[in-house]
C-alpha positions as CSV (number, residue, x, y, z in Angstrom):
1,M,3.6,1.6,-14.4
2,S,7.3,2.1,-13.5
3,G,8.6,1.4,-10.1
4,V,12.2,2.2,-8.6
5,L,-6.9,0.2,7.0
6,A,-10.7,0.2,10.0
7,A,-10.5,3.5,8.6
8,G,-10.4,6.8,10.5
9,G,-8.9,9.6,12.3
10,A,-6.4,7.5,14.2
11,A,-4.6,6.5,11.0
12,A,-4.6,10.0,9.6
13,A,-3.3,11.6,12.9
14,L,-0.6,9.0,13.0
15,F,0.7,9.9,9.5
16,A,0.0,13.6,9.6
17,S,3.7,14.3,10.4
18,V,4.8,12.4,7.5
19,L,2.9,14.7,5.2
20,A,3.9,18.0,7.1
21,G,5.4,20.6,4.7
22,Q,4.3,18.7,1.6
23,S,1.7,20.8,-0.2
24,A,0.3,20.6,-3.7
25,P,1.6,23.0,-6.4
26,A,-0.2,26.2,-6.6
27,E,-1.8,25.2,-9.9
28,A,-3.0,21.8,-8.8
29,A,-6.7,21.4,-8.2
30,V,-7.6,19.9,-4.8
31,P,-11.1,19.9,-3.1
32,A,-11.3,22.0,0.1
33,E,-13.8,19.5,1.6
34,Q,-12.1,16.4,3.2
35,A,-12.3,13.2,1.2
36,Q,-13.2,10.1,3.2
37,V,-12.3,6.4,2.9
38,G,-13.4,3.1,4.3
39,I,-12.7,-0.6,4.0
40,I,-15.5,-2.5,2.3
41,T,-13.8,-5.9,2.1
42,V,-10.5,-7.2,3.4
43,N,-9.0,-10.6,2.6
44,G,-5.6,-12.3,2.9
45,S,-3.3,-13.8,5.5
46,G,-1.3,-10.7,5.7
47,C,-4.2,-8.5,7.0
48,P,-6.4,-10.6,9.5
49,A,-9.5,-8.7,10.7
50,G,-8.8,-5.5,12.5
51,T,-5.1,-5.3,11.5
52,A,-5.4,-2.9,8.5
53,A,-6.2,0.7,8.6
54,V,-7.0,3.4,6.0
55,A,-7.3,7.0,5.9
56,V,-7.1,10.1,3.6
57,S,-4.4,12.5,4.2
58,P,-5.4,15.8,5.7
59,D,-4.6,17.6,2.4
60,N,-6.3,15.1,0.3
61,S,-3.1,14.1,-1.4
62,S,-3.1,10.5,-0.6
63,V,-4.9,7.4,0.7
64,I,-2.8,6.0,3.5
65,V,-2.9,2.3,4.4
66,S,-1.2,0.9,7.6
67,Y,-0.8,-2.7,8.7
68,S,-0.1,-4.1,12.1
69,D,0.4,-7.9,11.4
70,Y,1.7,-8.0,7.9
71,L,4.9,-10.3,7.8
72,A,6.3,-13.3,6.0
73,R,9.0,-15.3,7.5
74,T,11.0,-18.6,7.6
75,G,12.8,-20.2,10.6
76,A,11.8,-22.0,13.7
77,G,8.2,-22.6,14.0
78,A,7.5,-21.3,10.4
79,D,5.4,-23.3,7.9
80,A,4.7,-22.9,4.1
81,A,1.9,-20.5,4.8
82,D,4.1,-18.2,6.9
83,Q,6.4,-17.8,3.9
84,R,3.8,-16.0,1.8
85,K,1.4,-13.3,3.1
86,N,-0.9,-11.3,1.0
87,C,-3.7,-8.7,1.5
88,Q,-6.6,-7.7,-0.7
89,L,-8.4,-4.5,0.1
90,A,-11.5,-3.1,-1.5
91,L,-11.9,0.6,-0.5
92,D,-14.7,3.0,-0.8
93,V,-13.1,6.5,-1.4
94,R,-15.9,9.1,-0.9
95,V,-15.0,12.1,-2.8
96,P,-16.4,15.8,-2.3
97,S,-19.3,16.5,-4.6
98,G,-18.2,17.6,-8.1
99,W,-14.8,15.9,-7.9
100,T,-13.1,12.9,-9.1
101,Y,-9.6,11.3,-8.7
102,T,-7.0,9.2,-10.1
103,I,-4.0,7.3,-8.6
104,T,-0.5,8.7,-9.9
105,G,1.7,6.4,-8.1
106,A,2.4,4.7,-4.7
107,E,5.1,4.2,-2.0
108,H,5.3,1.0,-0.1
109,R,7.5,0.7,3.0
110,G,8.7,-2.0,5.3
111,Y,11.6,-3.9,6.9
112,T,13.6,-6.9,5.7
113,H,16.0,-9.3,7.4
114,L,17.5,-11.8,5.0
115,V,20.6,-13.9,5.7
116,K,22.8,-15.0,2.8
117,G,21.3,-17.4,0.4
118,A,17.6,-16.2,1.2
119,T,15.5,-14.0,-1.1
120,G,12.4,-11.8,-0.4
121,L,9.7,-10.4,-2.8
122,Q,7.3,-7.5,-2.4
123,Q,4.4,-7.1,-5.0
124,S,1.6,-4.6,-5.4
125,Q,-1.4,-3.7,-7.7
126,Y,-4.1,-1.2,-7.6
127,Y,-7.0,-0.5,-9.9
128,F,-10.6,0.6,-9.8
129,Q,-13.5,-1.9,-9.7
130,G,-14.8,-2.6,-13.3
131,S,-11.5,-1.3,-14.9
132,S,-8.7,-3.4,-16.4
133,E,-6.2,-4.7,-13.8
134,T,-3.0,-2.9,-13.9
135,A,0.4,-4.4,-14.2
136,V,2.0,-6.0,-11.0
137,N,4.9,-4.1,-9.6
138,S,7.4,-6.2,-7.8
139,R,10.7,-5.8,-6.0
140,T,13.2,-8.6,-5.1
141,F,15.4,-8.5,-2.1
142,T,18.6,-10.7,-1.8
143,G,20.3,-11.7,1.4
144,P,22.4,-10.7,3.2
145,Y,20.0,-7.6,3.8
146,D,18.9,-6.0,7.0
147,G,17.0,-2.7,7.2
148,E,14.0,-0.7,6.3
149,W,13.0,0.0,2.7
150,S,10.8,2.2,0.5
151,I,9.7,1.4,-2.9
152,S,8.3,4.2,-5.2
153,E,5.8,3.5,-8.2
154,N,4.7,6.1,-10.7
155,T,1.9,5.7,-13.2
156,P,2.6,7.5,-16.5
157,A,-0.1,10.0,-17.3
158,A,-1.3,8.0,-20.3
159,E,-2.0,5.0,-18.1
160,Q,-3.8,6.9,-15.3
161,V,-7.5,5.9,-14.9
162,W,-10.0,8.3,-13.4
163,A,-12.9,7.2,-11.2
164,P,-16.0,7.9,-13.0
165,C,-17.9,11.0,-12.0
166,G,-21.0,10.3,-10.2
167,A,-20.6,6.5,-9.9
168,K,-19.3,4.4,-7.2
169,R,-16.2,2.4,-8.1
170,L,-14.2,0.6,-5.4
171,L,-10.4,1.1,-5.3
172,N,-8.9,-2.4,-5.2
173,I,-5.4,-2.8,-3.6
174,N,-3.5,-6.1,-3.7
175,T,-0.1,-6.6,-2.0
176,E,2.0,-9.7,-1.4
177,L,5.2,-10.6,0.7
178,R,7.2,-13.7,0.1
179,V,10.3,-15.2,1.7
180,D,12.4,-18.0,0.2
181,A,15.0,-19.5,2.6
182,G,16.9,-20.7,-0.4
183,S,20.5,-22.0,0.6
184,S,20.1,-20.4,3.9
185,G,18.4,-23.5,5.4
186,A,14.9,-24.0,6.6
187,N,15.8,-22.9,10.2
188,A,17.3,-19.6,9.2
189,A,15.3,-16.6,10.5
190,N,14.3,-14.4,7.4
191,I,11.6,-11.7,7.5
192,M,9.8,-9.6,5.0
193,A,7.4,-7.0,6.7
194,M,5.2,-4.3,5.7
195,E,4.2,-2.8,9.1
196,S,5.3,0.0,11.2
197,T,4.3,2.2,14.1
198,K,6.1,5.3,12.7
199,V,5.2,5.4,9.0
200,P,2.4,3.9,6.9
201,G,2.9,0.7,5.1
202,A,1.7,2.3,1.8
203,T,0.7,5.6,0.5
204,Y,-1.3,5.9,-2.8
205,K,-0.9,9.4,-4.3
206,L,-4.2,11.3,-5.6
207,K,-4.6,13.7,-8.4
208,W,-8.0,15.5,-8.6
209,K,-10.1,17.2,-11.1
210,R,-13.6,18.6,-11.4
211,C,-16.2,16.6,-13.0
């Protein structure tokens, strides 16, 4: 790969505006029936129970993941566990009959505040149950930094893995955020967050074909 959650309608409605005006090319095959997705298991300090939501976009072009409590930090009151947060999701993507899909890439979004001397890290990985794990995509941030960010990842066609037709394979999504205070000092306030009320924390792009 190269790189530069409770499921449901609420998450889809929240992000419908993000996808407005984005339609698949005329030649692209997309099922007319709406795909569905649900969380089978969720683990990790970055996504406590009830804080991750998933949905399939209305046009079946992506799986959308949102987080409401995904934040790593240093500073007053923070301990070692606060400096590293991770989330492991196992998703059941229920596809329309006669169709299968692959993930062609992803986009992760968040907010970072780092003072001089501090660094932050965002990592991601996604793969189908029973398939070889894909490479981990990572991005490092160096302070001073203050603002929102968006990281795009694209999977070359030769590396894209299709979900097997007629078989249930969970989609595994692993992400991680880290903050290192470095020379900024243990009491310096530094933040890496992958949560937002305006846009999803992550979007995984779907490509479809008939079985």
